[in-house]
SETINU-872670 format. One line per field, with one value per residue (C-alpha): residue number from 0; x, y, z. Coordinates in nm, 2 decimals, decimal comma, padded with zeros to 4 digits. Layout:
<rs>
i <- NUM  ...
x <- X  ...
y <- Y  ...
z <- Z  ...
</rs>
This chain:
<rs>
i <- 0  1  2  3  4  5  6  7  8  9  10  11  12  13  14  15  16  17  18  19  20  21  22  23  24  25  26  27  28  29  30  31  32  33  34  35  36  37  38  39  40  41  42  43  44  45  46  47  48  49  50  51  52  53  54  55  56  57  58  59  60  61  62  63  64  65  66  67  68  69  70  71  72  73  74  75  76  77  78  79  80  81  82  83  84  85  86  87  88  89  90  91  92  93  94  95  96  97  98  99  100  101  102  103  104  105  106  107  108  109  110  111  112  113  114  115  116  117  118  119  120  121  122  123  124  125  126  127  128  129  130  131  132  133  134  135  136  137  138  139  140  141  142  143  144  145  146  147  148  149  150  151  152  153  154  155  156  157  158  159  160  161  162  163  164  165  166  167  168  169  170  171  172  173  174  175  176  177  178  179  180  181  182  183  184  185  186  187  188  189  190  191  192  193  194  195  196  197  198  199  200  201  202  203  204  205  206  207  208  209  210  211  212  213  214  215  216  217  218  219  220  221  222  223  224  225  226  227  228  229  230  231  232  233  234  235  236  237  238  239  240  241  242  243  244  245  246  247  248  249  250  251  252  253  254  255  256  257  258  259  260  261  262  263  264  265  266  267  268  269  270  271  272  273  274  275  276  277  278  279  280  281  282  283  284  285  286  287  288  289  290  291  292  293  294  295  296  297  298  299  300  301  302  303  304  305  306  307  308  309  310  311  312  313  314  315  316  317  318  319  320  321  322  323  324  325  326  327  328  329  330  331  332  333  334  335  336  337  338  339  340  341  342  343  344  345  346  347  348  349  350  351  352  353  354  355  356  357  358  359  360  361  362  363  364  365  366  367  368  369  370  371  372  373  374  375  376  377  378  379  380  381  382  383  384  385  386  387  388  389  390  391  392  393  394  395  396  397  398  399  400  401  402  403  404  405  406  407  408  409  410  411  412  413  414  415  416  417  418  419  420  421  422  423  424  425  426  427  428  429  430  431  432  433  434  435  436  437  438  439  440  441  442  443  444  445  446  447  448  449  450  451  452  453  454  455  456  457  458  459  460  461  462  463  464  465  466  467  468  469  470  471  472  473  474  475  476  477  478  479  480  481  482  483  484  485  486  487  488  489  490  491  492  493  494  495  496  497  498  499  500  501  502  503  504  505  506  507  508  509  510  511  512  513  514  515  516  517  518  519  520  521  522  523  524  525  526  527  528  529  530  531  532  533  534  535  536  537  538  539  540  541  542  543
x <- -01,45  -01,12  -00,81  -00,61  -00,31  00,02  00,14  -00,14  -00,08  00,16  00,42  00,33  00,58  00,52  00,82  01,06  00,92  01,17  01,06  00,90  00,82  00,51  00,19  -00,10  -00,37  -00,18  -00,02  00,19  00,16  00,35  00,55  00,91  00,98  01,28  01,36  01,21  00,87  00,88  00,82  01,12  01,02  01,16  01,31  01,40  01,19  01,28  01,07  01,29  01,21  01,42  01,40  01,56  01,33  01,03  01,18  01,03  01,14  00,95  01,00  00,79  00,56  00,57  00,41  00,66  00,41  00,47  00,26  00,33  00,03  -00,05  00,19  00,17  00,14  00,47  00,72  00,88  01,15  01,10  01,41  01,43  01,72  01,79  02,11  02,22  02,00  02,09  01,93  01,71  01,49  01,13  01,14  01,51  01,58  01,95  02,16  02,33  02,05  01,81  01,46  01,13  00,97  00,62  00,40  00,13  -00,17  -00,36  -00,57  -00,42  -00,31  -00,08  -00,07  00,15  00,47  00,65  01,02  01,19  01,53  01,78  02,02  02,35  02,69  02,96  03,34  03,54  03,91  04,19  04,41  04,77  05,02  05,37  05,52  05,24  05,03  04,66  04,57  04,28  04,06  04,13  03,85  03,76  03,54  03,43  03,46  03,34  03,45  03,20  03,24  03,28  03,45  03,56  03,71  03,63  03,70  03,65  03,33  03,25  02,96  02,77  02,86  03,23  03,34  03,64  03,86  03,82  04,08  04,22  04,22  03,91  03,66  03,32  03,18  02,81  02,50  02,69  02,51  02,64  02,93  03,30  03,48  03,81  03,87  04,06  04,20  04,25  04,42  04,32  04,59  04,39  04,39  04,60  04,60  04,82  05,17  05,13  05,46  05,67  05,59  05,22  05,08  04,83  04,75  04,49  04,61  04,42  04,38  04,59  04,85  04,93  04,92  04,87  04,50  04,60  04,76  04,45  04,28  03,92  03,69  03,37  03,07  02,78  02,42  02,42  02,77  02,98  03,34  03,65  03,97  04,32  04,50  04,66  04,90  04,91  05,19  05,46  05,52  05,70  05,46  05,57  05,49  05,40  05,45  05,45  05,24  04,89  04,76  04,49  04,53  04,56  04,83  04,61  04,61  04,34  04,10  04,20  04,43  04,32  04,51  04,33  04,47  04,43  04,21  03,96  03,98  03,87  03,65  03,53  03,74  03,62  03,90  03,87  04,19  04,15  04,38  04,31  04,51  04,41  04,63  04,80  04,76  05,10  04,99  05,18  05,03  05,14  04,99  05,10  05,09  05,08  05,17  05,34  05,12  04,98  04,78  04,60  04,67  04,41  04,37  04,04  03,95  03,60  03,51  03,23  03,09  03,07  03,05  03,34  03,56  03,93  04,09  04,41  04,51  04,83  04,94  05,18  05,38  05,48  05,78  05,86  06,05  05,91  05,81  05,88  05,83  05,54  05,37  05,00  04,84  04,47  04,31  03,95  03,90  03,73  03,38  03,15  02,85  02,58  02,21  01,94  01,72  01,41  01,36  01,00  00,98  00,85  00,90  00,58  00,48  00,51  00,88  01,09  01,47  01,49  01,34  01,63  01,97  02,25  02,58  02,92  03,04  03,39  03,45  03,49  03,39  03,63  03,80  04,13  03,97  03,76  03,41  03,07  03,01  02,65  02,54  02,31  02,03  01,89  01,53  01,62  01,75  02,11  02,34  02,68  02,90  03,21  03,51  03,57  03,89  03,97  03,73  03,36  03,03  02,73  02,41  02,06  02,07  01,73  01,40  01,30  00,93  00,83  00,89  01,16  01,53  01,85  01,86  02,21  02,49  02,71  03,02  03,04  03,02  03,14  02,89  02,98  02,65  02,83  03,19  03,36  03,48  03,84  03,81  04,15  04,01  03,69  03,44  03,13  02,87  02,77  02,42  02,20  01,89  01,59  01,32  00,99  01,01  01,23  01,22  01,08  01,11  00,87  00,74  00,72  00,92  00,83  01,01  01,08  00,72  00,58  00,46  00,49  00,78  00,77  01,12  01,40  01,64  01,64  01,95  01,92  02,24  02,34  02,44  02,72  02,99  03,11  02,79  02,82  03,02  03,26  03,22  02,85  02,57  02,29  02,19  02,22  01,94  01,92  01,56  01,35  00,98  00,70  00,42  00,25  00,56  00,62  00,93  00,96  01,26  01,18  01,37  01,60  01,79  01,73  01,97  01,98  01,95  02,01  01,76  01,80  01,62  01,83  01,74  01,94  02,21  02,42  02,39  02,66  02,75  02,56  02,86  03,10  03,17  03,29  02,95  02,77  02,97  02,87  02,50  02,52  02,44  02,14  01,98  01,69  01,77  01,54  01,59  01,44  01,40  01,31  00,95  00,94  00,79  00,87  00,68  00,89  00,82  01,15  01,25  01,42  01,78  01,98  02,29  02,59  02,86  03,20
y <- 06,15  06,01  06,17  06,41  06,27  06,27  06,56  06,78  06,70  06,94  06,78  06,83  06,94  06,66  06,45  06,75  06,91  06,93  06,70  06,90  07,19  07,40  07,35  07,59  07,67  07,88  07,77  07,88  07,76  07,84  07,72  07,69  07,78  07,81  08,14  07,98  07,97  07,59  07,40  07,28  06,93  06,79  07,12  07,15  07,42  07,52  07,72  07,91  08,10  08,27  07,94  07,65  07,40  07,55  07,50  07,28  07,13  06,98  06,91  07,03  06,80  06,74  07,08  07,26  07,32  07,30  07,35  07,40  07,34  07,36  07,65  07,87  08,24  08,42  08,55  08,30  08,29  08,06  07,94  07,70  07,51  07,24  07,13  07,35  07,64  07,94  07,89  08,19  08,32  08,44  08,81  08,81  09,04  08,97  08,66  08,81  09,03  08,94  08,80  08,92  08,77  08,61  08,72  08,47  08,52  08,24  08,06  08,25  08,07  08,27  08,16  08,24  08,25  08,17  08,17  08,17  08,02  08,12  07,87  07,90  07,97  07,71  07,74  07,44  07,36  07,12  07,11  06,98  06,88  07,04  06,79  06,85  06,54  06,54  06,63  06,40  06,42  06,78  07,00  07,29  07,58  07,92  08,21  08,57  08,84  08,92  09,14  08,95  09,00  09,35  09,28  09,13  08,76  08,48  08,29  07,97  08,00  07,72  07,35  07,26  06,96  06,73  06,69  06,37  06,12  06,35  06,66  06,81  07,01  07,17  07,42  07,47  07,66  07,99  08,32  08,59  08,77  08,78  08,49  08,35  07,98  07,78  07,42  07,25  06,91  06,68  06,54  06,21  06,19  05,90  06,02  06,32  06,24  06,50  06,42  06,54  06,86  06,94  07,19  07,12  07,49  07,64  07,73  08,01  08,04  08,10  07,93  08,12  08,07  08,44  08,54  08,90  08,76  08,55  08,64  08,73  08,52  08,69  08,47  08,60  08,46  08,10  08,12  07,81  07,94  07,73  07,84  07,76  07,48  07,58  07,41  07,33  07,53  07,32  07,36  07,13  06,96  06,89  06,68  06,81  06,57  06,60  06,51  06,62  06,54  06,67  06,82  06,47  06,37  06,14  06,16  06,38  06,25  06,47  06,73  06,98  07,21  07,50  07,77  08,11  08,24  07,96  08,02  08,39  08,39  08,06  08,10  07,94  07,69  07,48  07,36  07,15  06,86  06,63  06,36  06,09  06,08  05,75  05,59  05,73  06,08  06,13  06,26  06,33  06,57  06,50  06,68  07,04  07,32  07,64  07,90  08,04  07,81  07,75  07,41  07,28  06,99  06,89  06,64  06,54  06,36  06,14  06,09  06,46  06,62  06,86  06,97  07,06  07,27  07,44  07,63  07,78  07,98  07,79  07,90  07,64  07,74  07,43  07,22  06,93  07,03  06,78  06,76  07,00  07,00  07,06  07,04  07,11  07,27  07,25  07,62  07,87  07,91  08,21  08,27  08,53  08,60  08,67  08,97  09,12  09,49  09,46  09,19  08,94  08,71  08,56  08,23  08,05  08,14  07,88  07,89  07,54  07,66  07,90  07,81  08,02  08,01  08,16  08,18  08,23  08,58  08,44  08,13  07,84  08,06  07,92  07,97  07,66  07,57  07,69  07,65  07,59  07,72  07,58  07,82  07,74  07,79  08,12  08,25  08,23  08,06  07,89  07,83  07,60  07,53  07,89  08,04  08,34  08,60  08,50  08,66  08,57  08,50  08,36  08,15  07,99  07,97  08,34  08,40  08,60  08,97  08,92  08,99  09,05  09,41  09,42  09,21  09,35  09,23  09,46  09,81  09,70  09,67  09,35  09,32  09,38  09,29  08,98  08,93  08,80  08,50  08,44  08,32  08,23  08,52  08,60  08,87  08,85  09,01  08,94  09,15  09,04  09,27  09,23  09,59  09,58  09,88  09,86  10,06  10,01  10,21  10,25  10,40  10,64  10,77  11,13  11,18  11,05  10,72  10,41  10,18  09,80  09,70  09,83  09,75  09,93  09,95  10,04  10,10  10,28  10,65  10,57  10,39  10,22  10,02  09,91  09,65  09,49  09,55  09,45  09,36  09,37  09,72  09,64  09,54  09,50  09,44  09,38  09,48  09,23  09,16  09,49  09,69  09,78  09,71  09,62  09,57  09,40  09,34  09,64  09,77  10,12  10,36  10,64  10,49  10,59  10,45  10,46  10,30  10,21  10,02  09,71  09,57  09,26  09,03  09,10  09,45  09,60  09,48  09,71  10,02  10,20  10,14  10,26  10,59  10,64  10,59  10,82  11,15  11,00  10,85  10,95  10,97  10,79  10,78  10,48  10,41  10,06  09,98  10,26  10,19  10,44  10,45  10,62  10,73  10,71  10,84  10,59  10,72  10,70  10,53  10,39  10,25  10,42
z <- 09,91  09,80  09,96  09,73  09,54  09,73  09,51  09,66  10,03  10,20  10,43  10,80  11,06  11,31  11,22  11,25  11,57  11,85  12,13  12,40  12,17  12,28  12,08  12,01  11,75  11,49  11,16  10,87  10,51  10,19  09,89  09,80  09,44  09,21  09,04  08,73  08,92  08,93  09,26  09,46  09,58  09,91  10,01  10,38  10,55  10,91  11,15  11,40  11,72  11,99  12,18  11,99  12,18  11,99  11,65  11,37  11,05  10,75  10,38  10,08  09,88  09,51  09,45  09,67  09,95  10,32  10,63  11,00  11,24  11,61  11,67  11,98  11,92  11,87  11,62  11,38  11,11  10,81  10,61  10,31  10,15  09,90  09,74  09,45  09,55  09,77  10,11  10,21  10,48  10,42  10,32  10,24  09,95  09,91  10,00  10,30  10,43  10,70  10,64  10,77  11,09  11,08  11,37  11,48  11,71  11,88  11,62  11,32  11,01  10,79  10,43  10,12  10,32  10,00  09,94  09,60  09,59  09,32  09,18  09,35  09,18  09,16  09,21  09,10  09,03  09,11  09,42  09,41  09,67  09,69  09,43  09,18  09,24  09,31  09,67  09,76  10,07  10,15  10,29  10,07  10,17  10,03  10,28  10,31  10,55  10,82  11,13  11,46  11,79  11,70  11,35  11,01  11,00  10,74  10,78  10,59  10,34  10,16  10,17  10,24  10,03  10,00  09,70  09,51  09,40  09,13  09,35  09,20  09,41  09,34  09,58  09,50  09,61  09,65  09,66  09,43  09,60  09,66  09,83  09,94  09,87  10,14  10,16  10,49  10,50  10,79  11,02  11,01  10,63  10,52  10,16  10,25  10,39  10,67  10,84  10,55  10,36  10,29  10,53  10,80  10,80  10,57  10,22  10,05  09,67  09,47  09,71  10,02  10,40  10,45  10,46  10,35  10,03  09,93  09,60  09,60  09,37  09,24  09,17  08,97  09,02  08,90  08,76  08,71  08,77  08,71  08,89  08,79  08,98  09,31  09,54  09,92  10,07  10,24  10,61  10,86  11,10  11,46  11,76  12,10  12,39  12,77  13,08  13,18  13,53  13,76  14,11  14,27  14,03  13,82  13,44  13,28  13,02  12,73  12,59  12,32  12,10  11,93  11,70  11,86  11,58  11,65  12,02  11,98  11,67  11,53  11,22  10,90  10,88  11,19  11,35  11,67  11,76  12,05  12,23  12,47  12,78  12,86  13,21  13,31  13,23  12,91  12,58  12,23  11,97  11,61  11,28  11,43  11,18  11,29  11,46  11,78  11,99  12,32  12,47  12,72  12,95  13,11  13,38  13,49  13,81  13,69  14,05  14,15  13,81  13,91  13,63  13,64  13,37  13,27  12,96  12,84  12,53  12,30  12,00  11,75  11,53  11,34  11,60  11,81  12,16  12,44  12,82  12,81  13,16  13,21  13,55  13,60  13,90  14,04  13,96  14,19  14,33  14,29  14,51  14,51  14,49  14,24  14,32  14,15  14,08  14,19  14,45  14,52  14,22  14,07  14,23  13,90  13,86  14,05  14,10  13,95  13,62  13,55  13,40  13,54  13,34  13,40  13,04  12,91  12,78  12,42  12,25  12,32  12,57  12,71  13,06  13,00  12,91  13,03  13,40  13,52  13,85  14,12  14,22  14,57  14,69  14,86  14,53  14,63  14,39  14,36  14,05  14,07  13,85  13,74  13,60  13,39  13,25  13,30  13,23  13,45  13,25  13,30  12,98  12,99  13,18  13,21  13,14  12,84  12,90  13,17  13,13  13,33  13,45  13,60  13,73  14,01  14,20  14,49  14,35  14,00  13,72  13,53  13,33  13,00  13,08  13,21  13,57  13,60  13,84  14,01  14,35  14,53  14,51  14,70  14,65  14,28  14,26  13,95  13,93  13,71  13,58  13,40  13,28  12,96  12,73  12,38  12,05  11,76  11,47  11,09  10,81  10,53  10,22  10,12  10,01  10,34  10,19  10,41  10,32  10,38  10,26  10,49  10,77  11,11  11,32  11,69  11,88  12,20  12,19  12,44  12,24  12,55  12,55  12,19  12,01  12,05  12,43  12,43  12,19  12,45  12,34  11,97  11,73  11,35  11,23  10,93  10,94  10,99  10,75  10,83  10,75  11,12  11,32  11,69  11,92  12,25  12,57  12,55  12,85  12,97  12,78  12,52  12,17  11,81  11,56  11,18  10,88  10,57  10,25  10,35  10,58  10,55  10,85  11,10  10,98  11,28  11,49  11,31  11,51  11,19  11,03  11,34  11,33  10,97  11,07  11,38  11,20  11,02  11,34  11,56  11,93  12,18  12,56  12,73  13,10  13,23  13,12  12,86  12,51  12,23  11,90  11,62  11,27  11,07  10,73  10,50  10,47  10,15  10,28  10,09  10,31  10,27
</rs>
C-alpha cells in the first residue's frame, strides 16, 4: 500500500521533544483550525506539563493535524499559536481565561483535542522623536494590567515589534481587549541619539512617561486599529561611573543596573543596563534615564563556583553620578536538615536527586540570584552565598505525590515567608511529606444539572496564608474532559472553594477579588492526607 500524501500525515512530536523527556504508551491527537473552520498549516503546538523537562512541541501538517505519541500517563496542557492568530490553550473559552487540562492514562490515546484560533487584532501607528522626525528601531509593545506581587501591573501581550525606518509599527495577533501601548528606545540603538534628548524610559501612548496618564486602547476581535502619531518624551540621560571590586580587592566581572519596577515585578517594559568592569576595577553605565534603580555587582570564582554579590538602591535624578563604590562579599552560609513526616524516606529517594534552592524573595531581587544548596547523604544540607531575604525551596526531584510540609528556622515557621539572612545561620529544618491534601468534585447549575464549563477558585480561609504573602494555598482550575475538577498537593488548612463562569488568568492573586468571592464559597477543612469531594453550585458572579 502506498503511503498517504504528505498533507494527510500529521507531524510527530519527536523533533520537538525535550531531551531526556519521559516516554510512555499514551498519545494526543487533534487539529488546529481558524475561526473560518479552515486548517491552519504549520501552526506551533506545544504540550506542557508541571515538569518543563517533559514538554513537547510539534507543528501541524497541511490539514492542520498534529499528534503526540509515546507519552507517559499524566495531566497535560495543549497550546497552539501561529503568526497573526491569537494563541490559545485547549478548552480556553476567552483569550485571557485558562484552558482545560487533558488527563491521560497508560495506553490511552485521546483524539479531537482541537483548538480554533481567532484572527488577532492589529494596532498600528507612527512613532516620532522629540523633534518630529521618525523614531526608528524603537521597541513597541501592547500591555494589559494583570495582578502580580500584590498589585496590578502592566504585562506585555502578543508580539513586541520594532519601528521601521519611517517610525511605523504594527502590533499584531492581539486578543480582543483593552491595552496600553508603550515605546522603549534601546540604549544600544544607533538610530536614536540617546545622549541628547529622547528618553530611554518607556513612553506610553499618547505621549507620557506616567503609566497612570496612559490612554487605554480598545481592540475588537480581528480589528485593524490605527492610532494617531505620538512622540517619545524627552529626558536627560546620565552616566554612572565608579569602582566595583570583590572581597579580595580584585575587579568583579559585571555591574548591572535594574529599574526598581523590574526588580520587583517583571514589568512589561524591560530596563536592564550592564557594564563590563575594567582591569583596574572601574566601570561606566551610559544612557541611564531618571528613575529608581537597584545597582548590582557580581563576581564568580570559576574554580570554586563561589559567588560574591552586592546590591544598593540608587536614585537617578538627571545628573551624572561619579565615584560610586561597589564591593562584593561572599555572602553567608545556611545549614540545616531535611526530615520526613513519616520516616524513613523511600529507598528510591536519594539526596542527590533533589534540588534545594534558597531563592530571593522576589524575582531579580537586589539580594542576588538563586543559590543552590548541597544535600549530603545524611540529609543535612548547606547553602552558600546568601544575603537578604531568602525562601528555602525543594525546587526539583520530589517524587509524584510528595511536597514540602514545612520549613522552620528554630521556632519560626518560614514555609511561606522569607528569612532575612544577615549572618551565617544553622538549624533550618525542611520537612517533606507524601500526604498532601486534595480537593476534587463537580459543579451543577441552579436546576442541579452538571456543568462542564466553569472555573474553580480555591483559597485559604485565613487571609494571612493568601496572596500576596503566599500562593501555596491558592488554586484556580478549569475542569477536565469529564467536567470534574481536581486540586492536588495542597497543604493542610481551612479552604474556601467557589465555582464561577470564568476567571481571567492571574486574577486569583487579587485579595480584593477573593474577598468578593468569600461569601459565595464552600468551606472545607483539610488535614494532611485528607481528600475532600465537593459538589458546588455555579455562582452568578460579576466582579465589582
